[in-house]
C-alpha positions in Angstrom: 4.2 -51.1 12.5 6.9 -48.4 11.4 10.7 -50.4 12.1 13.4 -48.3 12.1 16.3 -49.3 9.8 19.1 -51.8 10.3 22.3 -52.0 9.5 22.3 -55.5 8.6 19.5 -57.4 6.7 17.0 -58.9 8.9 13.8 -60.9 8.6 11.0 -59.1 10.2 7.6 -60.5 11.0 4.7 -58.7 11.5 3.1 -59.4 14.8 -0.2 -61.9 14.9 -3.4 -59.9 15.0 -4.9 -60.3 18.5 -8.2 -63.0 18.7 -11.7 -61.5 18.1 -13.1 -62.2 21.9 -16.5 -62.6 20.9 -15.4 -65.5 18.4 -15.6 -69.2 20.6 -12.4 -70.4 22.6 -11.8 -73.3 20.3 -11.7 -70.9 16.8 -9.7 -68.4 18.7 -6.7 -69.5 16.9 -3.8 -67.6 16.1 -3.6 -65.4 13.0 -1.3 -66.3 10.8 1.5 -63.8 10.3 2.0 -61.8 7.2 4.8 -61.9 4.6 8.0 -61.6 5.8 9.6 -58.5 5.3 13.1 -57.5 4.3 14.3 -54.1 6.0 17.6 -53.2 4.9 19.9 -49.9 5.0 20.3 -47.8 1.9 23.9 -49.3 1.5 26.6 -48.0 0.0 27.0 -44.8 0.2 29.0 -44.4 3.8 32.3 -45.4 5.0 34.0 -45.2 8.4 33.2 -46.2 11.9 34.7 -43.2 13.8 35.3 -40.7 11.9 31.7 -41.5 9.4 31.8 -39.9 5.4 28.1 -40.1 3.7 28.5 -38.8 -0.2 25.6 -37.6 -1.9 24.0 -36.1 -5.3 24.5 -37.4 -8.8 26.4 -35.7 -11.5 23.5 -34.3 -13.8 21.4 -33.3 -10.6 21.0 -30.2 -8.4 25.2 -31.2 -6.8 27.5 -33.2 -4.8 28.7 -33.1 -1.4 29.3 -35.1 1.8 28.1 -35.1 5.2 31.0 -35.6 7.4 29.7 -37.4 11.5 32.1 -37.6 14.2 35.0 -34.9 13.4 36.8 -33.9 16.4 35.5 -30.4 17.9 37.9 -27.5 17.9 39.7 -28.3 14.6 40.3 -24.9 12.7 37.9 -25.3 9.3 37.2 -23.2 6.6 36.1 -23.5 2.9 39.2 -22.7 1.7 40.9 -26.0 3.4 38.3 -28.0 1.2 38.6 -26.0 -2.0 42.3 -26.0 -2.2 41.7 -30.3 -2.8 38.4 -29.7 -4.7 40.7 -27.3 -7.3 43.1 -30.1 -7.8 40.2 -32.6 -8.7 38.0 -30.2 -11.1 37.0 -30.9 -14.4 38.2 -28.3 -17.4 41.9 -28.0 -15.8 44.1 -28.3 -19.1 43.8 -30.0 -22.6 44.3 -33.9 -20.6 41.2 -33.6 -18.5 37.2 -33.6 -19.0 36.3 -30.3 -20.3 33.1 -29.7 -18.3 33.2 -26.6 -17.1 32.0 -26.8 -13.1 34.2 -24.2 -10.4 33.3 -27.6 -8.3 32.6 -24.1 -5.3 32.3 -25.7 -2.2 29.7 -24.4 0.7 30.1 -25.3 4.5 26.6 -25.9 5.8 27.1 -27.3 9.4 29.2 -28.2 12.0 31.1 -25.3 12.0 31.1 -22.1 14.3 33.8 -18.9 14.5 36.1 -21.0 11.8 35.9 -24.1 14.1 34.0 -28.1 14.0 31.9 -27.7 16.7 31.6 -31.8 16.4 28.5 -32.5 15.2 28.1 -33.2 11.6 29.6 -31.0 8.9 27.8 -30.9 5.7 30.0 -29.7 2.7 27.9 -28.9 -0.7 29.2 -28.6 -3.9 26.4 -27.5 -6.6 26.6 -28.6 -10.7 26.5 -25.7 -12.7 27.3 -27.3 -16.2 25.0 -30.3 -16.7 23.9 -31.8 -19.7 20.1 -32.3 -20.6 18.2 -35.3 -21.2 18.6 -34.9 -24.9 22.2 -35.3 -24.7 22.5 -38.6 -23.2 19.2 -39.8 -25.3 21.2 -42.6 -26.8 22.7 -43.8 -23.9 19.3 -44.1 -22.1 18.4 -46.7 -25.6 21.9 -48.4 -24.9 24.4 -49.9 -22.6 27.9 -48.2 -22.9 30.5 -51.2 -22.7 32.2 -51.0 -19.5 30.0 -48.7 -17.7 27.9 -49.1 -14.6 24.7 -48.5 -17.3 23.4 -52.5 -17.1 24.6 -53.3 -13.5 22.4 -50.2 -11.9 19.8 -52.1 -14.1 20.5 -55.1 -12.9 20.4 -54.4 -9.3 17.7 -51.3 -9.0 15.8 -51.9 -11.9 15.6 -48.3 -12.7 18.0 -46.1 -15.0 20.2 -43.2 -13.8 21.1 -42.0 -17.1 22.6 -38.7 -17.6 26.1 -38.6 -16.9 25.8 -42.0 -15.2 24.3 -40.6 -11.6 25.5 -42.0 -8.6 28.5 -44.2 -10.6 29.6 -40.9 -12.3 33.5 -39.4 -11.3 31.7 -36.9 -10.0 30.4 -38.8 -6.7 34.1 -38.3 -5.4 34.0 -34.6 -5.1 32.0 -35.7 -1.6 35.4 -37.4 -0.6 37.9 -35.0 -1.3 36.1 -32.8 0.2 35.6 -34.9 3.6 39.5 -36.0 2.7 40.8 -32.6 3.3 39.0 -32.4 6.5 40.8 -35.6 7.4 44.4 -35.1 6.1 44.4 -31.4 8.1 43.4 -34.0 11.4 46.4 -36.0 10.4 48.8 -33.3 9.7 47.7 -31.2 12.6 48.0 -34.7 15.7 50.9 -36.5 14.1 52.8 -34.8 11.4 51.5 -37.4 8.7 51.8 -35.8 4.9 49.8 -38.3 2.2 51.0 -37.7 -1.1 50.0 -39.0 -4.5 51.2 -39.1 -8.2 51.1 -41.1 -11.6 53.7 -43.0 -12.1 52.3 -45.0 -15.3 49.9 -43.9 -18.3 49.6 -46.8 -20.8 53.4 -48.3 -21.5 54.8 -45.1 -20.0 56.4 -46.1 -16.6 58.5 -44.1 -14.1 61.2 -46.1 -12.7 60.4 -46.7 -8.9 64.6 -45.4 -8.1 63.8 -42.1 -9.9 61.3 -41.2 -7.2 62.8 -40.6 -3.6 59.5 -41.5 -1.4 61.1 -39.5 1.5 61.8 -36.7 0.2 59.4 -35.7 -3.2 57.0 -33.1 -2.8 54.0 -31.8 -3.3 55.4 -29.2 -5.4 57.4 -31.3 -7.8 53.9 -33.5 -8.0 52.0 -30.3 -9.5 54.7 -29.4 -11.6 52.9 -30.5 -14.6 49.3 -31.5 -15.8 50.0 -35.1 -15.5 51.1 -34.7 -11.5 54.4 -37.0 -12.2 57.0 -35.3 -10.2 59.8 -36.3 -12.8 60.1 -34.2 -15.7 61.2 -36.2 -18.5 58.9 -39.0 -17.6 55.7 -36.4 -17.2 56.4 -35.2 -20.7 56.2 -39.0 -22.0 53.4 -39.7 -20.4 51.3 -36.8 -21.7 52.4 -37.7 -24.9 51.2 -41.2 -24.5 47.6 -39.5 -23.3 47.8 -36.4 -26.1 47.6 -39.7 -29.0 45.0 -41.4 -27.9 43.2 -38.1 -26.8 43.1 -37.0 -30.5 41.9 -40.5 -31.8 38.9 -40.4 -29.4 40.1 -43.5 -27.3 41.9 -43.7 -23.9 44.4 -45.3 -21.3 44.4 -46.5 -18.2 47.7 -45.6 -15.9 48.7 -46.4 -11.9 48.9 -44.1 -9.1 51.6 -44.4 -6.7 50.4 -43.1 -2.9 52.8 -42.7 -0.1 52.1 -41.4 3.6 55.1 -40.3 5.8 54.7 -40.0 9.3 52.3 -43.1 9.8 51.6 -43.2 14.1 52.7 -46.8 14.7 50.0 -49.2 16.0 47.1 -48.1 12.7 44.9 -51.1 11.9 43.8 -54.3 13.4 44.7 -58.3 12.8 42.9 -60.7 11.1 39.5 -59.0 9.4 40.2 -55.2 9.5 44.2 -55.3 8.5 45.1 -51.7 7.7 45.7 -52.6 3.9 42.5 -54.5 3.6 40.7 -51.1 4.8 42.9 -49.2 2.4 42.0 -51.8 -0.3 38.7 -51.4 0.3 39.1 -47.3 0.3 40.7 -47.5 -2.7 39.0 -49.8 -4.8 35.7 -48.1 -4.2 36.9 -45.7 -6.5 35.3 -45.3 -9.9 38.0 -47.1 -12.9 39.7 -48.7 -9.7 41.2 -52.4 -10.9 43.7 -53.6 -8.6 46.2 -52.0 -5.4 49.3 -53.8 -4.1 51.4 -52.3 -0.9 55.2 -52.0 -1.0 56.7 -54.9 -2.8 53.5 -56.2 -4.4 53.4 -58.7 -6.8 57.4 -58.1 -7.5 57.5 -59.6 -4.0 56.5 -63.0 -5.6 59.6 -63.4 -7.6 61.9 -63.0 -4.3 63.0 -65.7 -1.5 62.4 -64.8 2.0 65.7 -63.6 2.4 65.4 -61.1 -0.1 61.9 -59.8 0.9 62.6 -59.5 4.9 62.3 -56.1 5.7 65.4 -56.7 8.7 65.5 -54.8 12.1 67.9 -51.8 13.8 68.2 -49.5 16.3 68.3 -45.7 14.5 70.4 -42.9 16.5 67.1 -41.8 18.4 66.8 -45.0 19.7 63.8 -46.3 17.6 63.3 -49.9 16.2 63.3 -49.2 12.5 63.5 -51.4 9.1 66.7 -51.2 7.0 64.5 -51.9 3.9 60.5 -51.1 3.3 58.8 -54.1 1.0 56.4 -54.6 3.5 55.4 -50.5 2.5 55.0 -49.7 6.1 52.5 -52.0 7.5 53.5 -55.7 8.3 50.6 -57.7 10.1 47.6 -55.7 9.4 49.6 -52.3 11.6 51.2 -49.8 10.8 55.0 -49.9 12.2 56.4 -46.3 11.6 57.9 -46.7 8.2 56.6 -44.9 5.0 53.4 -46.7 3.5 53.7 -47.3 -0.2 50.7 -48.2 -2.8 50.1 -48.1 -5.7 46.2 -48.4 -7.3 45.6 -49.3 -11.4 43.6 -47.4 -12.9 41.6 -48.6 -16.2 41.0 -47.0 -19.5 38.5 -44.3 -19.5 35.1 -46.1 -20.8 33.6 -43.1 -22.9 35.2 -43.4 -26.2 33.9 -41.6 -29.0 34.7 -45.1 -31.3 31.8 -46.6 -32.6 31.3 -49.9 -30.2 28.9 -53.1 -30.7 26.4 -53.0 -27.2 23.1 -54.1 -26.5 20.0 -51.7 -26.2 17.8 -51.4 -22.5 14.9 -53.7 -24.8 17.5 -56.4 -25.3 18.7 -55.9 -29.0 21.5 -55.7 -30.4 23.4 -52.4 -32.1 26.1 -50.1 -32.6 26.5 -46.9 -30.0 29.0 -43.9 -30.0 29.2 -42.5 -27.1 29.2 -38.8 -26.0 30.6 -37.1 -23.2 33.0 -34.8 -21.4 35.7 -37.6 -20.2 39.4 -37.8 -19.3 41.4 -39.8 -21.9 43.5 -41.0 -18.9 41.9 -40.8 -14.9 44.9 -41.0 -13.0 46.2 -37.4 -13.2 42.7 -36.2 -11.9 42.7 -39.4 -9.4 45.7 -37.9 -7.4 43.4 -35.9 -4.8 40.5 -38.7 -4.3 43.5 -41.5 -3.7 44.8 -39.2 -1.4 41.6 -38.4 0.7 39.9 -41.7 0.6 43.8 -42.7 2.4 43.4 -40.0 4.7 39.8 -41.0 5.7 41.0 -44.5 5.9 44.0 -43.6 8.6 42.0 -40.7 10.5 38.9 -43.6 11.0 41.9 -46.0 12.9 44.0 -43.4 14.5 40.5 -42.6 16.4 40.2 -46.7 17.0 43.7 -47.2 18.1 43.0 -43.8 20.5 40.1 -45.5 21.9 41.3 -48.9 22.2 44.9 -48.2 23.2 45.6 -45.1 24.5 42.9 -44.6 27.4 45.2 -45.5 30.1 49.0 -44.7 29.7 51.3 -46.5 27.2 54.0 -49.4 28.0 56.8 -46.8 26.7 58.9 -49.2 26.6 57.2 -51.1 23.6 54.7 -48.0 22.7 55.2 -44.9 21.0 52.2 -41.7 21.8 50.4 -41.5 18.6 50.8 -37.6 18.9 54.1 -36.9 17.4 56.3 -33.4 17.1 55.4 -31.1 14.4 57.2 -32.0 11.3 58.1 -29.4 8.4 57.3 -29.8 5.3 
């Protein structure tokens, strides 16, 4: 008997076989149930409820990409809209990124007619063109790379995906960036919402917060250097820090700051589905991410309530605003209209060209010198991926808010329309 895949785990029992009619009634006992079967949806590759994104493909397979389900119809969309962000993510851009040579050229395979979305699923495909063969990864097939997902994938699935790490490779994020480009366009056109991320720390080089104005910093300032730091002086220091470990075959971590301007009020929900919780899940699903905070973050633990509270005031347009933004644009799990600010910490790239101790797949101690083409610091290339995940969350939450709270006329004394006047950038 065939059963549909379910979104959660269920115990399904095979129905008993009918009793044989020729047997005496006393012997017509209920046949024993067959063994209970576990049926579970293949999980982990889809995000979102209303704007649903599923990524597919492996690092060294035929290609990678995504399927976007729930995109609103009549949105002007072209491959170039997506390609701009894929170009920011692709490897081989400069000396501080992976030397893998991929054009990451995307193709929209469905969901578009005459340059507009149709409301049906959008499939975006990106072929892999610079794969390495099995011989290149032969050592990885024998031993686990420290701090990689090789061991945990074996523990979970019982089957190895050695070449380039398979689904655990950061190449999977191509699908996220493609979907995020669509989400960013929806947010900008509908509400004037703009998402910008930049590198604010590389190893021990920390960009002081007061050197960047979150209300005025621009995309061009961020993209003006290879490390994607909007302050030229600190950008040079960060590049030097990466170069120092790169030539030694080592790696360093970093922090990406993300800001979201012109956020509609009311996004997010109380209790389990708070906006911070959704953003945290999205950010922590990124490869190499190890921490996240919002607004004052952990620094807020050193303040008193009177120092930390964001006091309200009425601005010149008659809107309720906050004098400060230590809450990071979110209070009670719901956006308050102020700029959302968050920081995501990324660990040092685990692939380094130094000899390390490890264990073989057949459980023997050994030494391993890994090979591969990897970034000495993932933070600069993580910028478009962070923006993409934030955009996916916000579009999903925008649709949820529209569905729940905008079916009937709003209460103008307390609420604002979700759609705002277009803001030039």
